[in-house]
C-alpha positions in Angstrom: 23.8 158.5 130.6 20.5 159.9 131.1 19.3 160.8 134.8 16.4 158.2 134.6 19.2 155.5 134.6 20.7 156.6 137.6 17.5 157.3 139.2 16.2 153.7 138.6 19.2 152.5 140.6 19.2 155.1 143.6 15.4 154.1 143.5 16.2 150.6 144.8 19.1 151.8 147.3 22.3 151.7 145.3 24.5 154.4 146.4 25.9 156.3 143.7 29.0 158.7 143.4 30.5 160.3 140.7 34.4 160.7 140.1 35.6 164.2 139.3 32.6 165.8 138.0 32.3 168.3 134.9 33.0 171.6 136.7 32.4 174.9 134.3 35.0 176.6 136.1 37.6 173.9 135.4 36.4 172.1 132.3 40.2 170.8 131.7 40.3 168.9 134.9 37.4 166.7 133.8 39.7 165.1 131.2 41.4 163.3 134.2 39.2 160.2 134.4 38.8 156.9 136.6 39.3 154.6 134.2 39.9 151.7 136.9 37.8 148.3 136.5 37.4 146.8 139.9 34.5 144.7 141.6 35.1 143.6 145.2 32.4 141.3 147.0 32.2 141.1 150.5 35.9 142.0 150.9 37.2 138.5 150.2 37.1 138.4 146.5 38.1 140.7 144.0 37.6 140.8 139.8 39.7 143.0 138.1 40.3 143.2 134.3 39.6 145.2 131.3 35.7 144.8 130.8 32.9 147.0 131.9 29.4 146.4 132.8 27.3 147.2 129.6 25.5 145.9 126.6 28.4 146.6 124.9 30.4 143.7 126.2 27.6 140.9 125.4 27.6 142.6 122.0 23.7 143.3 122.4 24.0 146.9 122.7 20.7 148.8 120.7 21.4 150.7 117.3 24.9 149.3 116.8 25.6 147.5 113.8 29.2 147.7 114.0 29.7 144.4 115.3 27.2 141.9 117.4 29.4 139.3 118.7 30.9 140.2 122.5 33.5 142.3 123.2 37.3 139.9 123.4 38.0 140.7 127.4 38.6 138.9 130.4 38.1 138.8 134.1 40.6 137.4 137.0 39.2 136.7 140.5 41.4 137.4 143.4 41.8 136.2 146.8 44.0 136.8 149.8 45.8 140.0 151.6 45.6 141.9 148.3 42.0 142.9 148.8 42.9 145.1 151.6 44.8 147.2 149.0 42.2 146.9 146.4 39.4 148.4 148.8 41.9 151.0 150.1 41.7 152.5 146.5 38.3 151.9 146.2 37.7 153.9 149.5 39.9 156.7 148.3 37.6 157.6 145.6 34.5 157.1 147.2 36.0 159.5 149.9 36.9 162.0 146.9 33.3 161.8 145.7 31.8 162.6 149.2 30.8 159.3 150.0 31.1 157.6 153.5 33.3 154.5 153.9 32.4 151.2 156.0 35.6 150.5 157.7 34.3 147.8 159.7 37.5 145.0 159.6 36.3 142.0 157.6 37.5 138.6 158.9 38.0 136.4 155.9 39.5 133.0 155.6 42.9 132.5 153.6 42.6 130.5 150.7 43.8 126.8 151.2 46.3 127.4 148.8 49.5 129.5 148.4 48.4 132.9 147.4 50.8 134.7 145.0 52.4 138.0 145.5 50.9 140.5 143.6 52.4 144.1 143.0 49.5 146.8 142.5 50.2 149.7 140.6 47.7 152.4 141.0 48.0 155.5 138.6 47.1 158.3 141.0 46.9 161.7 139.6 49.8 160.9 137.0 51.7 163.5 134.7 54.3 163.1 132.0 57.1 163.3 134.6 55.1 161.1 137.2 53.1 157.8 135.8 53.8 154.9 137.7 51.9 152.7 134.6 54.5 153.9 131.9 56.9 153.2 134.1 55.8 149.6 134.9 54.9 149.0 131.2 58.6 150.4 130.2 60.4 148.3 132.9 58.3 145.1 131.9 59.2 145.9 128.4 62.9 146.5 129.1 63.0 142.9 131.2 61.8 140.6 128.7 64.4 137.9 127.8 62.6 135.6 125.3 58.9 136.9 125.2 56.7 139.7 125.0 53.1 139.7 124.1 51.1 142.8 124.3 47.3 143.5 124.1 45.9 147.0 124.3 42.6 147.7 122.1 44.3 151.6 122.3 47.8 151.0 121.0 49.5 154.5 120.8 52.6 153.7 123.0 54.9 157.0 123.3 58.4 157.3 121.7 60.6 155.4 124.6 58.3 152.5 125.0 58.2 152.0 121.2 61.9 152.1 121.3 62.0 149.5 124.0 60.0 147.1 122.0 62.0 147.8 119.1 65.1 146.6 121.1 63.3 144.0 122.7 62.3 142.3 119.0 66.4 143.2 118.0 67.6 141.0 120.6 65.5 137.8 119.4 62.6 138.2 121.7 59.0 136.8 120.4 57.6 140.1 120.3 53.7 140.3 119.3 51.4 142.9 119.5 47.2 142.4 119.9 44.9 145.2 119.3 41.7 146.3 118.1 40.5 146.0 114.2 38.2 148.2 112.6 35.3 146.5 114.6 35.9 148.8 117.4 33.9 151.6 119.7 36.7 154.2 118.7 37.1 153.5 115.0 39.1 157.1 115.3 41.4 156.0 117.6 42.0 152.8 115.5 42.8 154.9 112.6 44.9 157.1 114.5 47.2 153.9 115.8 47.5 152.6 112.2 49.4 155.8 111.2 52.1 154.8 113.8 52.4 150.8 113.1 55.0 151.6 110.5 57.6 152.2 113.7 57.0 148.5 114.4 56.1 146.7 111.2 59.0 148.1 109.0 61.5 145.7 111.3 58.8 142.8 111.3 57.0 143.0 114.7 53.6 141.4 114.0 50.6 143.5 114.9 47.8 141.3 114.9 43.9 143.2 114.8 41.3 140.9 116.1 38.7 140.6 113.4 35.4 139.1 115.1 34.5 142.1 117.4 35.8 144.5 119.8 39.3 143.3 121.1 39.5 145.2 124.9 41.6 143.3 126.7 44.8 145.0 128.5 47.3 142.4 129.0 50.9 141.6 128.8 52.8 138.2 129.1 56.6 138.4 129.8 58.7 135.4 129.4 57.3 132.2 130.9 56.7 133.9 134.3 55.2 137.2 134.4 51.8 138.6 133.7 50.8 141.9 133.9 46.6 142.6 133.7 44.0 145.4 134.5 42.8 148.5 133.3 45.8 150.6 131.4 46.1 150.9 127.9 49.5 151.6 125.8 48.2 155.2 125.3 49.0 158.3 126.3 45.5 158.6 128.5 46.5 155.6 130.6 49.9 156.8 131.0 49.5 160.5 131.8 46.0 161.4 132.4 43.7 158.8 133.7 43.3 156.9 137.0 44.3 153.3 136.6 44.9 150.4 138.1 47.2 147.2 137.1 48.5 144.3 138.9 51.9 142.4 137.9 52.4 139.0 139.4 55.5 136.1 138.8 53.7 133.3 138.0 56.1 130.6 138.8 53.9 127.9 139.8 52.1 128.4 136.3 48.7 129.0 137.9 47.5 131.3 135.6 49.8 131.8 132.7 48.6 128.8 130.8 45.1 130.6 130.6 46.5 133.8 129.7 48.7 132.1 126.9 45.8 130.1 125.4 43.7 133.8 125.9 46.6 135.2 123.2 46.9 132.3 121.2 43.1 131.9 120.5 43.1 136.0 119.6 46.0 135.7 117.5 44.3 133.3 115.7 41.3 135.0 115.1 43.2 138.0 114.4 44.6 139.4 110.7 48.5 140.4 111.0 49.2 143.6 109.3 51.8 143.3 106.6 54.0 146.3 105.7 52.2 146.1 101.7 49.1 146.1 103.7 49.9 149.3 105.5 51.0 151.0 102.1 47.6 150.3 100.7 45.4 152.2 103.0 43.3 154.4 101.5 43.8 158.0 101.2 40.6 158.8 103.5 41.9 156.8 106.4 45.2 158.3 106.2 44.0 162.0 106.5 41.7 161.1 109.6 43.9 159.2 111.4 46.6 162.2 110.8 44.0 164.7 111.7 43.4 162.9 115.2 47.2 162.4 115.9 47.1 166.2 116.2 45.2 165.7 119.3 47.7 162.6 120.5 47.9 163.2 124.1 44.1 163.4 124.4 43.6 159.9 122.6 
């Protein structure tokens, strides 16, 4: 981003801080980034999902002829005591970046309806041995009994989760994967992910590639109750490097579940299901590019 962009924001009074800025003395540390997407309004509402603030999401980015439709994404608005936890996560990064938090207590009215209990999973300084996001996704996969619908643009699950997905399908569970197609922001990641499709489509697990534009939603729908949403992808970066934020709830009252279900079903209808014969017919150039980028699997 050019300095002029930030200058214009500072000029009108916006406070800016940068997470983990580049340090030439330890350049590898810069690979650990803050990938969370969180907007808190007045301490009483929070928006969380996969969307960022950019013309890319609107389909209006200049000098881009790869796609013009808006990205497929979502935001979920939250109220209630979960906001306290989310504000704490924001202030944690704000402090780390040298900012001063405003700890003035905010008294907010409780919503006139029952607020669902929400589990907040924050991947804080993760590692291969200690990744709360990896543990969450693996537990959700193993816990499915009827349905396991997964949405992730960058779909590069590690071996253990791949095996858990396969076992779920073999038990008769409705397993489906929604991911990005060729209209995407990182085509090399798509090509690398395609090289690993055979692990799932070999046994019949449907993989749907979204066609109209970039698919950027990160969602999981488990059975007819559990919904998991936030910033984390099914990829090594989200599991083992990024600071992520994913929320999981048990929607017994079906307040949110029908909307999430409709989101998936509409996306499936606008996607192409990749068959084994199609996978075998991909061209040699794409295979070589995909295999090359898989050499950097842990950074994708």
